[in-house]
C-alpha positions as CSV (number, residue, x, y, z in Angstrom):
1,M,227.5,306.0,150.5
2,Q,230.7,304.2,149.8
3,Y,234.2,304.8,151.1
4,W,237.6,304.7,149.3
5,L,241.3,304.9,149.9
6,M,243.0,307.0,147.2
7,K,246.8,307.1,147.0
8,S,248.7,310.2,145.9
9,E,252.4,310.9,145.8
10,P,252.8,314.0,148.0
11,D,255.4,315.5,145.7
12,E,252.7,315.4,142.9
13,V,249.5,316.2,144.9
14,S,249.5,316.3,148.7
15,I,246.7,316.8,151.2
16,D,248.3,320.3,151.7
17,D,248.0,321.0,148.0
18,V,244.3,320.0,148.0
19,M,243.5,322.0,151.1
20,A,245.2,325.1,149.5
21,S,243.5,324.7,146.1
22,P,240.3,326.7,145.2
23,Q,237.3,325.3,147.1
24,Q,239.8,322.7,148.4
25,T,239.1,320.7,145.3
26,T,241.4,319.0,142.8
27,A,241.0,316.7,139.8
28,W,242.2,313.1,140.4
29,F,244.1,312.4,137.3
30,G,246.8,310.1,136.0
31,V,245.2,306.8,137.0
32,R,246.5,304.3,134.6
33,N,245.2,301.0,136.0
34,Y,242.0,299.6,134.6
35,Q,240.6,298.3,137.9
36,A,241.2,301.7,139.6
37,R,239.7,303.5,136.6
38,N,236.7,301.2,136.8
39,F,236.2,302.1,140.4
40,M,236.2,305.8,139.4
41,R,234.0,305.3,136.4
42,D,231.5,302.7,137.6
43,Q,231.2,302.9,141.4
44,M,232.3,306.3,142.8
45,Q,229.4,308.6,143.6
46,V,229.3,312.3,144.6
47,G,229.4,312.4,148.4
48,D,231.5,309.2,148.8
49,G,234.2,309.4,151.5
50,V,237.9,309.3,150.8
51,L,240.9,308.4,152.9
52,F,243.6,310.6,151.3
53,Y,246.7,308.4,151.4
54,H,250.3,309.6,150.8
55,S,252.3,307.0,149.0
56,S,255.8,306.6,147.6
57,C,257.3,308.8,150.3
58,P,259.4,308.3,153.4
59,E,256.4,307.7,155.7
60,P,253.3,306.5,153.7
61,G,249.9,306.7,155.4
62,I,246.5,308.5,155.6
63,A,247.1,312.2,155.7
64,G,243.5,313.5,155.4
65,L,239.9,313.0,154.7
66,A,238.1,314.0,151.5
67,E,235.0,313.4,149.5
68,I,234.0,312.8,145.9
69,V,232.5,316.0,144.4
70,S,232.0,315.2,140.7
71,T,230.9,312.5,138.4
72,P,233.6,310.9,136.2
73,Y,234.9,312.8,133.1
74,P,237.7,312.2,130.6
75,D,241.2,312.7,132.1
76,A,242.7,315.5,130.0
77,S,246.3,314.3,130.8
78,Q,245.8,311.3,128.4
79,F,245.7,313.7,125.5
80,D,248.9,315.7,126.3
81,A,251.6,314.2,124.0
82,K,254.3,315.9,126.1
83,G,253.0,314.7,129.5
84,K,253.9,311.7,131.5
85,Y,250.3,310.4,131.5
86,Y,249.9,310.6,127.7
87,D,248.2,307.6,126.0
88,P,248.5,307.5,122.3
89,K,245.6,305.1,122.0
90,A,243.2,307.5,123.7
91,T,241.0,309.8,121.5
92,Q,238.6,312.6,122.3
93,E,235.9,310.4,120.8
94,Q,236.9,307.3,122.9
95,P,238.9,308.4,125.9
96,R,240.4,305.5,127.9
97,W,241.1,307.2,131.3
98,I,238.9,309.0,133.8
99,S,239.2,311.9,136.3
100,I,237.0,312.7,139.2
101,D,237.1,315.7,141.5
102,V,238.0,315.3,145.1
103,K,237.4,317.9,147.8
104,G,239.6,317.9,150.9
105,T,237.5,318.0,154.0
106,R,240.2,317.8,156.7
107,K,243.9,317.4,157.0
108,T,244.7,315.0,159.8
109,R,247.7,313.7,161.6
110,L,249.5,311.1,159.6
111,L,248.1,307.6,160.3
112,A,251.2,305.8,159.1
113,L,251.1,302.5,157.3
114,A,253.1,300.9,160.1
115,E,250.5,302.1,162.7
116,M,247.6,300.9,160.5
117,R,249.1,297.4,160.5
118,T,248.8,297.2,164.3
119,I,245.1,298.0,164.4
120,P,242.9,294.8,164.4
121,A,239.9,296.6,162.9
122,L,242.0,297.4,159.8
123,E,243.6,294.0,159.2
124,E,241.4,293.2,156.2
125,M,241.9,296.6,154.6
126,V,243.0,296.2,151.0
127,V,246.0,298.6,151.3
128,L,247.4,296.3,154.0
129,Q,247.3,293.1,152.0
130,K,250.6,291.8,150.6
131,G,251.0,292.7,147.0
132,S,248.4,295.4,147.0
133,R,249.5,298.2,144.7
134,L,246.2,299.7,143.5
135,S,246.0,303.5,143.8
136,I,242.3,303.4,144.6
137,T,240.7,300.7,146.8
138,P,237.3,300.3,148.5
139,V,237.1,300.8,152.3
140,T,234.3,299.1,154.3
141,P,232.1,301.3,156.5
142,A,233.7,299.6,159.6
143,Q,237.2,300.4,158.4
144,W,236.1,304.0,157.7
145,K,234.7,304.4,161.2
146,A,237.8,302.9,162.8
147,V,240.1,305.3,160.8
148,V,238.0,308.3,161.5
149,K,238.0,307.4,165.2
150,L,241.8,307.1,165.3
151,L,242.1,310.5,163.6
152,K,239.9,312.5,166.0
């Protein structure tokens, strides 16, 4: 089992939106970074744990826990010529971008980015590194355990 931190802008998809969706499941779409796409395509497995992180908001941080519940599949938003995630180079025969389904398992208190920075067990977490902007990053088992303990 692996662990991931996945960022979402809460005005697009929040932990509340996921928890209110059918089966508390949503497609993770719109990823347009090759490294993040490769994590989804090549490394994520059904059952992996997810730290659901709200980004680009007044108080960013971990807002809930989730798990991966599907294998990767083509992101339909790459084919929508009127959508903000459209990619004219993507074709049905050779899609460039991937989606994966995520199921919310628990909304938590917000573990704010500022608080995360004060926790020694998290100091090596990718999201806390200067210049880190990836929307999906790996989380070590020790970091996962530390976060889950803080959120109990």
